[in-house]
N, C-alpha and C positions, 0 to 999 in steps of 0.2 A: 859872494857878501850879502846879506838877506837884511833888507833896509826894515824899519821894525814904520807897523802901519803904514806902506807902500797907497802909494795911489792908484797903482797899475805894477800888475804883475805883465812879463816877460818872456814868456816860452821862446829860448834857441836865442844861442850866442851864436846866431851867420852874421852875414850880410845883412837881414833884413831886423835881425833880434838885434846890432850892435845900433843902428840908424834911428833905428825907432827908441832905444833908451834915450842916443842922446841929441834928438831933436825934442822927444818927450820933455829931454832934464830941460831942453833951454827955452824949454815953453811953464817953466817954473813946477814943474808932478818930480813926487817921491819917486822911484821906479826901482824892478828887482827884476834881474833878471836869473832868470834859472838856463841852465846849462846841465843834457845830460852828459858829453863827453868831458877834458881835462882841462880844457882850451877852446878860443876861438875860432870858428870859421873852421868847425873839425872835418863835415862835410870835403872841402875844398883841399885838407892835408891829403886821402885820400881820392883823390884823383892819376891819373895814370902822370905818367913825368916827364910829357912834351906838351902836355896840354896849355894852352895858349887862348887870353880871350875872345873869341869872333865877334867881340866889338867892343867900338877903335878907347884908347887912355879918358881920354874929355870927356866921354857919357858914360864913362863907368866905378867913378865916383860917388863916397856917400856924403850927404847934408855936412857942407860945413872943414869939407876937405878935401882936394881934389889928387889927386891920382901924384905921387914923385913925376916932376916936368923930366927924368929922367930917367923915366921908363920906356921902355920900345913902344911903339902906337898901340902893339901889342899888347901887352903885357900876359907872362910867362904864370904860371900857378901858384910859384914859390913869389909870386916877387907880389899876389891874391893874397898871403898866405900873410907877407910880409905888410902889409896895406893892412891889411884886418889886423895884424896887431897891432903898429902904430897909430890905428886907428880910434881902437881903447884905451891906448894909450891916451893919449888926449886928451880922453871928452872923458879917463876918469870913469868909464865900464868896467865893472869886479862882480862880472858874474860869480855864482854863486853851479860852481865845475862839480859832475858827479852828480848832478840834480836830477831822477827821472820823474817825470811825474808822468804817471796815469791815466788822475781823469779832472774834466774841472765841472763842474756844474752849478748852478745859483744856487746862493745861498741870502734868501732873503732880498734885504738890499745889495749883497755885496756877490762874487764868486768865489767860490774855494777853491783852489785848485789844491788838489792830494799827492802826497809824494809817500815816500815806500816807507815811512816810518814820522810823519809829520804829515801839516794840512798849511798850507797859508791862504790868509784874504783879505783880498782888495774889490774899490768900487771897480774895477777895467780889468782886463784878463787882452796879451794883443798873444795869438797865436805867429810867432816866424818863425815854423820848421824848418820852413824853405820846401823846394819839389826833389831834391834829390838829395834825400835820406830812408825814400822808399825804392827800391830795384823790384823791379819788376820782370820775373821769369818766366816767362810762357813754356808749357809742357805741349810734349808729344808723342803722340807711340812706340815705342821699343826706346825713348831714350836713356833708360834701367840695361838694354843692355849693351851701348855702346859702349869699347871698351879705352878712349879719350879720354880729355878734361873739358868740363862741360861749364862754364863760369861770367858771371853778370860782368858785363864790363868795369861794374865799380872797384872792381876786384885785378885788373890789370892797371900792370902799369908801367912797363917794354918790351921790344921783342926778347932782348934776350934766354929766355927759359925756350924759348918754336924756331928757337933760330935748330936749321936744317929741316923740316916742318912744315905740314898742311895743314895749315888752317882758314875757320871757318869762319867769318864778323857777318853776325845776325843781326839784320839794321841797316837804315841809308839816313841815319839822323849825323848832325855833327860830331855823335860820338862813334858809328861804328865807321862813317866816312874816316876818319881820324886816324883812330885805331887800324885800322885796313891799310893807311897811307904809310903809318909808323914802321911798319909790318913791312908792306914793300922795299922802304925805303933801308929799313935793313935786309932785305934777301932772301927774308923769308916768303914761301911760297902761295899766296894769301885771295880769297876768296868771297865780294860779296852775297851773302842772300840778299835777297829785295822779294819784295810780295803786294805791293801794289805799285803806285804810280805814285812820283814823286817830283820833287819843286827842287830847285838850284840855282843859287845867288850866288856871284862874285864876291868874294867883303871884299870886292873895292870896285866902284861904277865910278868911269869918270873921273878919275884921281880922288872922289868920296869916300871916306867907311860908309855903307851899307846902310849903314845901323844911319848919318845921314839923310840918308834920301828917304828913309822907312817914317819919321820925327818934322823931316819937311813935309810930309801927305796925311801926318796920322788924324789929318782932322778931318779930313776927304772918306770918301765908303767906297771901301775895301771893296768890291767889284770892280769900279771908277778905275780906283788907283792901280791895282792888276793890269790890268786892258791900256788902260796907259804907260806901266809902264816893259808890257809883255811883248814888247818888239825889238827896246834896248838891251834883256836881260836877255831872249833869242844867240841876238850878234855877241854879247858877252860871252856866254854861255856853249852855247853851238847846238849842234845839230844833236844833243845822245844817246835819244832815239836810237842812233843807229851803234852804239854801244851793248844795246839788249835793254836800254834802260825806257819805262813808258814814261812819260810825260802828265804828270794830270791835268783834269780839266780845271779842277781848284785852285786859282793864282795864290801864288808864298804866301798874301796878305787873308786871305779870304781862310788857308790850311790852318792859321797860327788862330784865326779865332774861331775860327767854325770848329776843328777838330781839335784844337790846340796840338795842332804836328810844328815841327817846326823844321821850314827848309836845310836842307844842306848848304853851308855857304862853306864853297870850295876854296881850297886853300893848297891844290896838287894832287884829289884823290884824282878828279876826272881825266889826267893828264898822266897814274899811272893804269885804270880802263882802257886809255887806247894805246898806250904802249903794250899793253897783255899784261901788266907785273900784280896789275889788278882786275881776277875775272870776276863775270856777276854770273848771277845765277839766278833762280826763280824763290820765291816758298818753298818753305819745308813740309816735304808733308808727311816724317815718319825719319826715328834712326833707326839702325841694325846696328851691331857689332861692329864693325870698320868705320860707321859715316850715316850719310844721310842721306834718303830718296826724296828729291825734291818734288812740287809741287809737279810741273811737269812732265814724266816717270823718270830721267834721268837719274842717276847711284853714282854719290860718289866718297870714296876718302877719307876720311880726315883724318891729322893728331888729335886736336883739340878745336873746340866750338868757343866760342866769345859770343855773349849773349850781346847786343848794344840794344834790348830792348824797350829799354830808358824806362824812366818813376812811375808809379803810380801812389801817390799820398791817398793816407786815408783816414781823415781825419773820423770818422764815425766812433771809435775805440774812445778816442782823448774827451770827445763835447758827447755822449750815449744817450746825454738825458736833453738834449738843448733843441730844442724841432725850430724848423725856417732858415735855416745858414747854414746846410748843405746840401747838395745834391745828395743823387740814389750811390753817388760812385766816392760819396764823403769828400768830398771837392767844395770848396766853399764857393758861396755862392756870389759872395762880394768880399773884394779885398779891401784898399786904403783908402774903405769905405764901415760909414757904423752899421752894421749891419740890423738881422728882423731883433739881437736878444742887445737890449742896451746894456754900455759898456761892457762889449764881448767886439775885438776887429782882427783884421786879418794883414800880413803883411806878407806884400812875395812869393803868394803861391799858386794865383798864378800866369800863368807863359807869354810874357808882353812882345807883340814884335817889335817894337822900341827898347827892347832890350833890356834884358833883369834889370842890372846893379842898375841903369836907369829909372826902371821904374818901383821899383826898393826906396829908390832916395826919393822920389815921388811920392809914393804913398806915407812911405815913417812923417812927413811933413804935414801932411795932410791929415795924418790920422792925428798927430801931437797936436794939431788945434783944433780937431777935433773935442780928444779927449778935456783938455783945457773944458773947453766951451762945459762938455756934456759931467764935467766933473764939478760947474762954476751950476750951476742947473738945479745937484743936486743936490747942491750947501743948504 
């Protein structure tokens, strides 16, 4: 449902869009939420079956509504979807579904949001399209000659189609590590292609979720935190260099803040690497008809390749004429705060070391207050 004369247009009905709608309405603003899919939390519905949050339930609820206490410590993908549906219902967020935004531009004192055959204007716009809606698919020489299947991790659901096959998973982030574990647990012959140095964190440390430690130290400098945590983390995850992995010179916090790379949060992948169920291979140099040639010169046959190579949302297409708000890759320079373009906000668009859902909630509450003040000053 599109509100008449809204104060703000929110683009996206995932966690960030829903949180912003709830907090802005609580601040007395009239909002319209636009969603290109036909449901809330559309991206979450497409994740692989065994996915569970790597951040604990207590730190993953959105503003005004905790996740149910009967959820496990680390909720499943399906439970997150159910939670988002309940959240939308509780705060009466009714997005306009099947409504794709093609362009956002300034029009005098207002913002014009262009749709397929219509346009909406409002004093403010919040871009809440998320970071997991633009799969990154690298290319290598010879890919077209490969006789097997190549898919992105966003297309992977479960190991059933890969029974009896040899599968290479490319990438050592959380999706890559968990998909390789999923395959190995099902008896699939799985290997992980790891291009560069890595960092690995336990999901729990000294009886507390690893996120709790990140929150505890969030106000301290990244270098100091990484140096402080290094000894206990080495004890917790062991000497993984012996497994063919190279430890990054940057600690986990610096990796997130400086490179936007999230360390692997281990939920069993390392054990499968240690027992040989998951093999470690170097980065890919090229493909051939049978499989892959690796950077170290080794060649190996595979039936399928799963690219757990992450996502690279580029918002330049959406905001082609708005300067000073995006970097050279189309990623927002600021999220959760006023941007260089008055009345334009981004929510949940940058990877956070203290948990994405938690950060979305904090940003949504902050945006609501900034937006309320902006509207009052413009009146």
